[in-house]
C-alpha positions as CSV (number, residue, x, y, z in Angstrom):
1,M,0.0,0.0,0.1
2,I,2.7,2.3,1.0
3,Y,4.4,1.6,-2.5
4,N,1.3,2.5,-4.4
5,D,1.1,5.9,-2.7
6,F,4.6,6.6,-3.2
7,V,4.3,7.8,-6.9
8,N,7.1,9.3,-8.9
9,V,6.9,12.9,-10.0
10,F,9.2,12.1,-13.0
11,D,9.7,9.5,-15.6
12,W,13.3,8.2,-15.3
13,K,15.0,8.2,-18.8
14,V,18.6,6.1,-18.3
15,I,20.7,7.4,-21.2
16,S,22.9,4.1,-21.2
17,H,24.3,1.2,-19.3
18,P,27.9,1.7,-20.0
19,P,30.6,-1.3,-19.5
20,K,32.8,-0.5,-16.6
21,N,35.8,-2.5,-18.1
22,T,37.9,0.6,-18.7
23,K,39.8,3.0,-16.6
24,N,38.0,6.0,-17.8
25,W,34.4,4.5,-18.3
26,L,32.5,7.0,-16.6
27,L,34.5,10.2,-18.4
28,I,33.7,8.2,-21.7
29,Q,30.1,7.8,-20.9
30,L,29.6,11.6,-19.9
31,A,31.4,12.6,-22.9
32,K,29.5,10.4,-25.1
33,N,26.1,11.5,-23.7
34,R,27.0,15.0,-24.8
35,G,28.2,14.2,-28.2
36,L,31.8,14.4,-27.4
37,T,33.1,11.5,-29.2
38,A,35.8,13.2,-31.0
39,K,38.9,13.9,-29.2
40,K,39.2,17.6,-30.2
41,A,35.6,18.2,-29.4
42,L,36.0,16.8,-26.1
43,D,39.2,18.7,-25.4
44,E,37.5,22.0,-26.5
45,F,34.7,21.3,-24.2
46,L,36.8,20.5,-21.3
47,N,39.5,23.2,-21.7
48,P,37.6,26.0,-23.3
49,K,39.7,28.7,-24.7
50,F,39.4,32.6,-25.2
51,E,39.4,32.1,-28.8
52,Q,36.0,30.5,-28.8
53,I,34.6,33.6,-27.3
54,L,35.8,35.4,-30.5
55,S,34.4,32.8,-32.9
56,V,30.8,33.6,-32.6
57,K,29.5,35.7,-35.5
58,V,28.1,39.2,-34.1
59,S,26.6,41.7,-36.7
60,D,27.7,45.2,-37.4
61,I,30.6,45.5,-34.8
62,E,32.9,47.3,-37.2
63,K,30.0,49.8,-38.4
64,V,29.4,50.6,-34.5
65,I,33.4,51.0,-33.8
66,A,33.5,53.8,-36.5
67,R,30.4,55.5,-34.8
68,I,31.7,55.3,-31.3
69,D,35.4,56.3,-32.3
70,K,33.7,59.2,-34.1
71,A,31.6,60.2,-31.2
72,I,35.0,60.2,-28.7
73,K,36.8,62.5,-31.3
74,T,34.0,65.0,-31.3
75,G,32.9,65.1,-28.2
76,E,29.7,63.8,-28.4
77,K,27.6,63.0,-25.3
78,I,26.8,59.0,-25.4
79,I,24.3,57.1,-23.0
80,V,24.6,53.4,-22.3
81,Y,20.7,52.4,-22.1
82,S,20.4,49.4,-20.0
83,D,18.1,46.9,-18.8
84,Y,17.4,46.4,-15.4
85,D,18.1,42.5,-14.8
86,A,21.5,41.0,-13.9
87,D,22.3,40.7,-17.7
88,G,21.7,44.2,-18.7
89,I,23.4,45.6,-15.3
90,C,26.3,43.6,-16.2
91,A,26.4,44.3,-20.0
92,T,26.0,48.5,-18.8
93,A,29.0,48.1,-16.4
94,I,31.0,46.4,-19.3
95,V,30.3,49.1,-21.9
96,W,30.3,52.1,-19.6
97,E,33.6,51.2,-18.2
98,T,35.1,50.4,-21.7
99,L,33.9,53.7,-23.3
100,H,34.9,55.7,-20.1
101,D,38.5,54.2,-20.2
102,L,38.6,55.4,-24.3
103,G,37.8,58.9,-23.0
104,A,34.2,58.9,-24.0
105,D,31.8,61.5,-22.6
106,V,29.5,58.8,-21.3
107,M,26.8,58.1,-18.8
108,P,24.5,55.0,-17.8
109,Y,20.9,55.0,-17.7
110,V,19.0,52.5,-15.8
111,P,15.0,52.7,-16.5
112,D,12.7,52.2,-13.5
113,R,11.0,48.8,-14.2
114,V,7.4,50.4,-12.7
115,K,7.5,53.9,-14.3
116,E,9.2,53.1,-17.5
117,G,8.7,49.6,-18.4
118,Y,11.3,47.4,-20.4
119,G,13.5,48.9,-22.9
120,L,13.6,52.1,-24.6
121,S,11.2,54.9,-23.4
122,T,9.9,57.6,-25.6
123,D,9.7,59.9,-22.4
124,A,13.4,59.1,-21.4
125,I,14.6,59.7,-25.0
126,S,13.0,63.2,-24.9
127,E,14.8,64.0,-21.6
128,L,18.1,62.6,-23.2
129,A,17.7,64.9,-26.1
130,K,17.3,67.9,-24.0
131,R,20.5,66.8,-22.3
132,G,22.4,66.9,-25.6
133,I,22.7,63.1,-26.2
134,K,23.8,62.5,-29.8
135,L,24.2,58.6,-29.1
136,I,22.5,55.9,-27.4
137,V,24.0,52.1,-27.3
138,T,21.3,49.9,-25.7
139,V,22.4,46.7,-23.9
140,D,20.4,43.6,-23.6
141,H,17.5,45.3,-25.3
142,G,16.4,47.1,-28.4
143,V,15.4,44.5,-31.2
144,T,11.7,45.2,-30.7
145,A,11.9,48.9,-30.3
146,T,10.9,50.2,-33.6
147,K,8.7,53.1,-32.8
148,Q,11.2,54.4,-30.1
149,V,14.1,54.4,-32.3
150,D,12.1,56.5,-35.0
151,F,11.5,58.8,-32.3
152,A,15.1,59.0,-31.4
153,K,16.1,59.7,-35.1
154,K,13.5,62.6,-35.2
155,L,15.3,64.2,-32.2
156,G,18.9,63.9,-33.8
157,I,19.9,60.7,-31.6
158,D,21.5,57.9,-33.3
159,V,20.7,54.5,-31.8
160,V,23.1,51.6,-31.7
161,I,21.3,48.4,-30.4
162,T,23.2,45.5,-28.8
163,D,20.8,42.4,-28.0
164,H,20.5,39.0,-28.0
165,H,16.8,38.4,-27.8
166,L,14.9,36.9,-30.9
167,L,14.6,39.1,-33.9
168,P,11.3,40.3,-34.7
169,K,10.1,40.3,-38.3
170,K,10.2,43.9,-38.7
171,L,13.7,45.3,-37.3
172,P,13.9,48.9,-35.9
173,K,15.8,51.3,-38.3
174,A,18.7,51.8,-35.8
175,Y,22.3,53.0,-36.9
176,A,23.3,49.6,-36.2
177,I,22.2,46.2,-34.5
178,V,25.1,44.4,-32.7
179,H,23.3,40.8,-32.6
180,T,23.7,37.1,-32.0
181,T,21.3,34.8,-30.2
182,E,24.5,32.6,-29.1
183,M,25.1,34.7,-26.1
184,C,23.5,37.0,-23.3
185,G,23.4,40.7,-23.7
186,A,26.7,41.1,-21.8
187,G,28.2,38.6,-23.7
188,V,27.4,40.4,-27.0
189,A,28.4,43.6,-25.1
190,W,31.8,42.1,-24.2
191,R,32.4,41.1,-27.7
192,L,31.8,44.8,-28.9
193,C,34.0,46.2,-26.4
194,W,36.8,43.7,-26.9
195,Q,36.9,44.6,-30.8
196,L,36.5,48.4,-29.8
197,V,39.8,48.3,-27.7
198,Q,41.5,45.9,-30.5
199,K,40.7,48.8,-32.8
200,L,41.1,51.8,-30.8
201,K,43.5,51.3,-27.9
202,R,44.9,47.7,-27.6
203,E,46.5,49.1,-24.0
204,F,43.2,48.3,-22.6
205,S,42.9,44.9,-23.8
206,D,43.6,43.3,-20.2
207,K,40.9,45.6,-18.6
208,V,38.1,44.2,-21.3
209,A,39.5,40.7,-20.7
210,N,39.0,41.0,-16.8
211,R,35.4,42.2,-17.3
212,L,34.6,38.6,-18.2
213,E,33.9,38.3,-14.7
214,L,30.9,40.4,-15.2
215,A,30.2,38.4,-18.6
216,A,30.2,35.4,-16.5
217,I,27.7,36.6,-14.1
218,A,25.3,37.5,-16.5
219,T,25.7,34.4,-18.8
220,I,24.8,32.2,-15.4
221,A,22.0,34.7,-14.4
222,D,20.3,34.7,-18.0
223,L,20.2,31.0,-18.4
224,V,21.5,30.8,-21.6
225,P,23.2,27.3,-23.1
226,L,26.6,26.9,-21.2
227,V,28.2,25.6,-24.4
228,G,30.7,27.2,-27.0
229,A,31.4,30.5,-26.3
230,N,29.2,30.7,-23.3
231,R,31.0,27.8,-21.6
232,A,34.5,29.7,-22.2
233,I,33.0,33.1,-20.9
234,V,31.7,31.1,-17.6
235,K,34.8,29.1,-17.1
236,I,37.4,32.0,-17.8
237,G,35.1,34.3,-15.9
238,L,34.8,32.2,-12.9
239,E,38.7,32.0,-12.7
240,K,38.9,36.0,-12.8
241,I,36.1,36.0,-10.0
242,A,38.2,33.9,-7.7
243,K,41.0,36.6,-7.9
244,S,38.8,39.7,-8.6
245,K,39.9,43.0,-7.5
246,R,36.6,44.6,-8.1
247,P,35.3,45.9,-4.7
248,G,31.8,45.4,-5.6
249,I,32.0,41.7,-6.4
250,K,34.0,41.2,-3.3
251,A,31.6,42.9,-1.1
252,L,28.7,41.1,-2.6
253,I,30.1,37.8,-2.2
254,K,31.0,38.7,1.7
255,A,27.6,40.0,2.2
256,S,26.0,36.9,1.1
257,G,27.8,34.8,3.5
258,I,29.7,32.8,0.8
259,N,32.9,31.1,2.3
260,S,33.5,28.8,-0.5
261,K,34.7,28.6,-4.0
262,V,32.2,30.7,-6.3
263,G,30.7,28.4,-9.2
264,T,27.5,28.7,-11.0
265,Y,25.2,27.8,-8.1
266,E,26.5,30.7,-6.0
267,I,26.0,33.0,-8.8
268,G,22.6,31.6,-10.0
269,F,21.1,31.2,-6.7
270,I,22.8,33.8,-4.4
271,L,24.7,36.7,-5.9
272,A,22.4,37.2,-9.5
273,P,19.0,37.2,-7.5
274,R,20.7,40.0,-5.3
275,I,21.8,42.0,-8.2
276,N,18.2,41.4,-9.9
277,A,16.5,42.5,-6.6
278,M,17.2,46.1,-7.3
279,G,15.8,46.1,-10.6
280,R,12.8,43.9,-9.5
281,I,11.3,46.3,-6.9
282,E,13.6,49.2,-6.5
283,N,15.9,50.6,-9.2
284,G,18.6,48.8,-10.8
285,M,21.0,51.7,-10.8
286,D,22.3,50.9,-7.1
287,S,23.3,47.4,-8.6
288,L,25.2,49.0,-11.3
289,R,26.9,51.3,-8.7
290,L,27.8,48.1,-6.8
291,L,29.4,46.6,-9.6
292,C,31.5,49.6,-10.7
293,A,32.1,50.8,-7.3
294,R,35.9,51.8,-6.6
295,G,36.1,52.2,-2.9
296,E,35.5,49.2,-0.4
297,R,33.3,51.4,1.9
298,Q,30.7,52.2,-0.8
299,A,30.8,48.6,-2.1
300,Q,30.0,47.2,1.2
301,E,27.2,49.6,1.8
302,L,25.6,48.9,-1.5
303,A,26.1,45.1,-1.1
304,S,24.3,45.3,2.3
305,L,21.4,47.3,0.4
306,L,21.0,44.7,-2.3
307,S,21.1,41.9,0.3
308,K,18.3,43.6,2.3
309,T,16.1,44.3,-1.0
310,N,16.6,40.7,-1.9
311,N,15.2,39.5,1.7
312,R,12.3,41.8,0.8
313,R,12.0,40.3,-2.6
314,Q,12.0,36.8,-1.3
315,T,9.0,37.9,1.1
316,L,6.9,39.1,-1.6
317,T,7.3,36.3,-3.8
318,A,6.6,34.0,-1.2
319,K,3.3,35.5,-0.4
320,A,2.6,35.7,-4.0
321,I,3.3,31.9,-4.8
322,E,1.2,30.9,-1.9
323,T,-2.0,32.9,-3.3
324,A,-0.8,31.7,-6.9
325,F,-1.2,28.0,-6.5
326,G,-4.9,28.0,-5.9
327,M,-5.4,30.2,-8.8
328,V,-4.3,28.0,-11.5
329,N,-6.9,26.0,-13.7
330,E,-5.3,22.4,-14.2
331,E,-7.4,21.9,-17.1
332,D,-5.8,24.8,-19.3
333,A,-3.1,23.9,-21.4
334,V,-1.5,27.4,-20.6
335,G,-2.1,28.5,-17.1
336,V,-3.1,32.3,-17.1
337,I,-3.5,33.9,-13.6
338,V,-3.9,37.6,-12.8
339,H,-3.7,39.5,-9.8
340,D,-4.3,43.3,-8.8
341,E,-1.7,43.8,-6.0
342,W,1.4,41.7,-7.1
343,H,4.4,44.0,-7.8
344,E,5.3,43.3,-11.4
345,G,9.0,42.8,-10.7
346,I,8.2,39.4,-9.0
347,I,5.7,37.9,-11.4
348,G,8.5,36.1,-13.5
349,L,9.6,34.4,-10.4
350,V,5.9,33.1,-9.8
351,A,5.5,31.9,-13.0
352,S,8.6,30.2,-13.1
353,R,7.5,28.2,-9.5
354,L,4.1,27.6,-11.0
355,V,5.8,25.8,-14.0
356,E,7.9,23.7,-11.6
357,N,4.9,22.7,-9.9
358,F,2.4,22.3,-12.7
359,K,4.7,21.2,-15.4
360,K,3.0,23.5,-18.1
361,P,3.6,26.8,-19.4
362,I,2.5,29.7,-17.1
363,I,1.7,33.4,-17.8
364,V,1.3,35.8,-14.7
365,I,-0.2,39.2,-15.4
366,S,0.0,42.0,-12.7
367,R,-3.2,44.0,-13.6
368,R,-3.2,47.8,-13.1
369,E,-6.1,50.2,-14.1
370,T,-5.1,50.9,-17.7
371,V,-1.7,49.1,-18.9
372,S,-0.7,45.7,-17.3
373,K,2.5,43.7,-17.2
374,G,2.6,40.2,-17.8
375,S,5.6,37.6,-17.5
376,A,5.6,34.0,-19.0
377,R,7.6,31.1,-18.4
378,S,7.5,27.9,-20.7
379,I,8.3,24.0,-20.7
380,A,10.7,22.4,-23.2
381,G,9.1,22.1,-26.5
382,F,6.8,25.2,-26.4
383,N,7.8,28.5,-27.6
384,I,6.4,31.1,-25.2
385,V,7.7,34.1,-27.5
386,E,5.7,32.4,-30.7
387,A,2.6,32.0,-28.6
388,I,2.7,35.4,-27.2
389,R,3.2,37.0,-30.8
390,F,0.1,35.0,-32.0
391,S,-1.8,37.2,-29.7
392,S,0.1,40.4,-30.5
393,E,-2.9,42.2,-31.6
394,Y,-3.8,42.6,-28.0
395,L,-0.1,43.7,-26.9
396,I,1.5,47.0,-26.4
397,D,4.8,45.3,-26.9
398,G,6.6,42.0,-26.0
399,G,9.5,39.7,-26.5
400,G,12.0,37.4,-24.7
401,H,13.3,33.9,-25.3
402,P,11.4,30.4,-26.0
403,M,11.5,29.5,-22.3
404,A,10.6,33.1,-20.9
405,A,9.1,36.5,-22.2
406,G,7.8,39.5,-20.7
407,F,4.8,42.0,-22.3
408,S,2.6,44.8,-21.8
409,I,-1.0,44.6,-22.3
410,K,-3.9,47.2,-22.2
411,T,-5.9,45.8,-19.2
412,E,-9.3,45.7,-21.1
413,H,-7.6,43.1,-23.4
414,I,-6.5,40.7,-20.9
415,E,-9.5,38.4,-20.9
416,A,-9.3,38.0,-24.8
417,F,-5.6,37.6,-24.5
418,S,-6.0,34.7,-22.1
419,Q,-8.6,32.9,-24.0
420,K,-6.2,32.9,-27.4
421,I,-3.2,32.0,-25.7
422,K,-4.9,29.2,-24.0
423,D,-6.7,28.2,-27.4
424,F,-3.2,28.3,-29.1
425,G,-1.7,26.1,-26.3
426,R,-4.4,23.5,-26.4
427,E,-3.7,23.1,-30.2
428,R,0.1,22.7,-29.7
429,I,0.7,21.3,-26.5
430,T,0.8,17.4,-26.9
431,D,0.9,14.9,-24.2
432,D,4.6,14.0,-24.8
433,L,5.5,17.7,-23.9
434,L,3.8,17.3,-20.7
435,I,5.6,14.2,-19.5
436,Q,8.6,15.4,-17.3
437,N,11.5,13.2,-17.7
438,I,14.9,13.0,-15.8
439,S,17.7,12.3,-18.0
440,V,19.7,9.7,-16.1
441,E,23.6,9.7,-17.3
442,C,23.9,5.9,-16.2
443,E,23.5,3.6,-13.2
444,L,26.0,3.6,-10.4
445,E,26.8,1.2,-8.1
446,K,27.2,2.3,-4.3
447,E,30.8,2.0,-4.4
448,D,30.9,4.3,-7.5
449,I,29.8,7.1,-5.3
450,C,33.4,8.5,-4.3
451,S,35.9,11.5,-4.7
452,E,37.3,10.1,-7.7
453,T,33.7,10.0,-9.6
454,L,33.3,13.6,-8.1
455,Q,36.5,14.7,-9.9
456,I,35.4,13.4,-13.1
457,I,32.1,14.9,-13.0
458,E,33.4,18.3,-11.9
459,M,35.7,18.3,-15.3
460,F,32.2,18.8,-17.0
461,A,31.7,22.0,-15.1
462,P,30.5,24.4,-15.1
463,F,27.0,23.2,-15.5
464,G,23.7,25.1,-16.6
465,V,21.2,25.1,-19.6
466,A,22.6,22.5,-22.3
467,N,25.1,21.1,-20.2
468,P,23.2,19.8,-16.8
469,E,24.9,18.7,-13.8
470,P,25.2,14.8,-14.4
471,V,22.4,12.9,-13.0
472,F,22.9,9.2,-11.7
473,L,20.6,6.2,-10.5
474,T,21.4,3.9,-7.7
475,R,19.2,1.2,-6.7
476,S,18.4,0.0,-3.2
477,M,20.0,2.3,-0.9
478,Q,19.0,2.1,2.6
479,V,17.6,4.8,4.8
480,E,19.4,5.0,7.9
481,D,17.9,8.4,9.3
482,I,15.2,10.6,7.6
483,R,14.1,14.4,8.8
484,T,12.6,17.4,7.4
485,V,14.6,20.7,7.2
486,G,13.5,24.3,6.6
487,S,11.2,26.9,7.9
488,L,8.2,25.0,6.7
489,S,9.7,21.7,6.8
490,E,9.5,21.7,3.1
491,H,12.9,19.7,2.6
492,L,14.2,16.0,3.4
493,K,17.4,15.5,5.0
494,L,18.6,11.9,4.7
495,Q,21.2,9.4,5.4
496,L,21.6,6.6,3.1
497,D,24.3,3.8,3.3
498,G,26.5,6.5,4.9
499,F,26.0,9.2,2.4
500,S,24.5,12.5,3.4
501,A,21.5,13.5,1.1
502,I,19.4,16.4,0.6
503,A,15.9,16.5,-1.2
504,F,14.6,20.1,-1.8
505,R,11.0,20.4,-1.6
506,M,10.0,16.8,-0.9
507,G,9.2,17.3,2.6
508,E,5.9,15.7,2.1
509,K,7.6,12.5,1.5
510,H,8.7,12.2,5.1
511,A,5.6,10.2,5.9
512,L,6.0,7.2,3.4
513,L,9.6,6.5,4.5
514,R,11.1,4.9,7.4
515,P,14.8,4.0,8.6
516,G,15.3,0.5,7.1
517,Y,13.4,1.3,3.9
518,L,15.4,0.6,0.7
519,V,14.9,3.3,-2.1
520,D,15.8,3.8,-5.7
521,L,17.5,7.4,-6.1
522,V,17.9,9.6,-8.8
523,Y,20.6,12.2,-7.6
524,T,23.5,14.6,-8.6
525,I,26.9,14.2,-6.7
526,S,28.5,17.5,-5.2
527,E,30.7,18.2,-2.5
528,D,29.0,19.2,0.9
529,R,30.2,23.0,0.9
530,Y,27.7,23.9,3.9
531,N,29.8,21.7,6.3
532,G,33.2,22.6,4.8
533,N,34.6,19.4,5.4
534,G,34.7,17.9,1.9
535,A,32.5,15.0,2.3
536,I,30.4,13.9,-0.8
537,Q,26.6,14.8,-0.8
538,L,24.1,13.6,-2.8
539,K,21.0,15.9,-4.0
540,I,17.7,14.1,-4.7
541,K,16.0,14.8,-7.9
542,D,13.4,12.0,-7.3
543,L,13.2,8.9,-5.3
544,N,10.9,5.6,-5.0
545,L,10.7,2.7,-2.7
546,S,12.7,-0.3,-4.4
547,S,10.5,-3.1,-5.5
């Protein structure tokens, strides 16, 4: 009876059952599962080089270099127009610092999420024109800003767009568009800056190279695929973060309570949320000030502010999620929920958590009197940007990635938009898209869970989108101890055959387990950094009672 009640959340898909008769069988298997069967491909993956970052084709860079060179020589005023998320803030720091080094008359501009919204604002452009701005360089946005670019041109302002979002059918008539979808916004910005200094002042090459630490933070935060150039950015960037001289990064690490090596987890779940928090519920300018801080005291004060703001963001998000769970109609192919009181800066986080729980695309709309804001998150195989653009007649603007998007909508159109996008989803979301698989690299015996295995796994780091942390299956592990942890007892802490294990958000399974039970475990292997003793910890993805 207990076994029947203990239902798997996911289907387990074991990629292969490798023979273990060779010394490097696990390394070979992990490589094979990633399509790295050629020696050269494996070497490039395990040892990413700087040159890989430069191999990505990015449009219009030479044209932009000439325009910036002219602006510097003639003393034109330049604005680096930011986005307010971690990608945009890091990109702005890279471009602003580089242009400043080159002697440009340049200032950053970070819009207010609530007052100005995403991307270029005509009101902001008007104010910038009054200040004598002649050149705007956007970072991490701009490819959908057709009307805003036209408006800027009428006021005598050239607009250079640097962006990585999916291109619309109709492009803005900008001076130039520096674009690729292969990197995040900060990656695109870094590429521009690298070629800029190579052309104008090579002596600044080392400074720009060191700014890969900012590009790495953005690449991890923006969830772009960690392969090719992105993998090289993160690998090299993490090395630079480890010996960073940037007061803001050092202060943020300290304020966040990180006492171990900074990796993708620490950036993705601890540092980047703090950078994002300012843009979500305050103003992202303070995050930019932190990253660009010259003095330790200023950096410490700003790092403290970011941490406090992030705590407030967490509280707002938790309350919204608690309410949101009861608002999703499980019959709808695409979930759409609308709320009048939620801060628009947290609705993307709410949507992400709902997708995690309901396993289907979710759109969350923060409703206001005339114009409302929406944020969407999707599942693999369903392009949420395509879905939103299908209903574009109801939208003021919108854009993003296949898995995440945002938009503005006239409040009077919310109901019609919701119905159309639900119908769109019903026609295109098949049952196989809704089946949540866990891809298991291979099956391990208990004796395979050891430090040597962990060393091989770490060769494939950094992990992220398109290069997930290896997941393994081990059968018939004995439960020696079990308890719940967390403020709401939402997590499970287990001792299994001598190994410490943690199962996040599986606290409800506590009642179905007892010491002495045998379980089949799907998990990742990592070092237990919390206790700092170098012991192995298993992070459980799913588990079931052994038959």
